[in-house]
N, C-alpha and C positions, 0 to 999 in steps of 0.2 A: 730474251733478256740474260737466260742463264750463257748460253752461247758467247753473247756478245762479253761477258765478264772473263769468262775462260779463254778467249781470244786475246783479250786486252790483258789478261794477268801473265798468258804465256809469251806475249808479244813484248810486254815490260820484261819478264826475266831473261828472255833471249836479249833485248839491248842492254840491259844491266849488266849480263854477263860480257858480251862482246866491248863494252866500254871500260868494264873491269881490267879487263885482259889487255887492252890497249892501254890505260892508265898504269897497270901493274908492269909491264914491259918498260915502258918509258921512264917509270920512276926507277924503278932497279937500275937502268942503264945510268940515269941521272944520278942517282945517289953513289953508284960505283965509281963513276969519274970524279966525284967531290968528297968521296970517303965519307958518306953520311951513314946513319944507322938507315937501315931498309924495313920498310913495312911489311906486314905479311899479306897474304893477297885477298884474306878475308877483309882487311880495315878497308880495302880499295872498294869492295862490295857494299860492305852495308857500315863504314865510319870506323872513328878510330875506338880503341879498347876504351881510352881515356874517357871517351864522351858518356854523358850520364842517358843520354837518350841510345837505346839499343841499336833501333833501326832508323839511322838518320835517312831523311830524304833528300839532302842534298846532295849525297853521294851517288844516289839512284839517278837524280834529275842530271849529275855531270856525266855520268856513264852512258845515260841514255843519248844526250846529245851530242857527245863524243861518237858513240857508234850509230848514231844517224849523218854526221858528217864523214864518219868513215865508209859508210855504205852509199853515200852520194858520190864520195872522191873516187870510190871503187867502181862503182856504176859509169861513172862520167870515163874511167880510164879504160874501160873494157867494150865499151859502146861506140 
């Protein structure tokens, strides 16, 4: 039971980080092109500073989905 929770937490943190990095790179390029203010990396991982909820689950879910799609495409390219 404890091992499953640890594996899930580590897996979730890895996916959140990979997805956050991809969103941050894409957002930084997009916002530079259109001359808009950029977000900090922490905001891509944990949500907006202006949000009342400190730990937004929506950002983690988006990051996880983006990371899964990225890993599938990466695997498809290299296989």
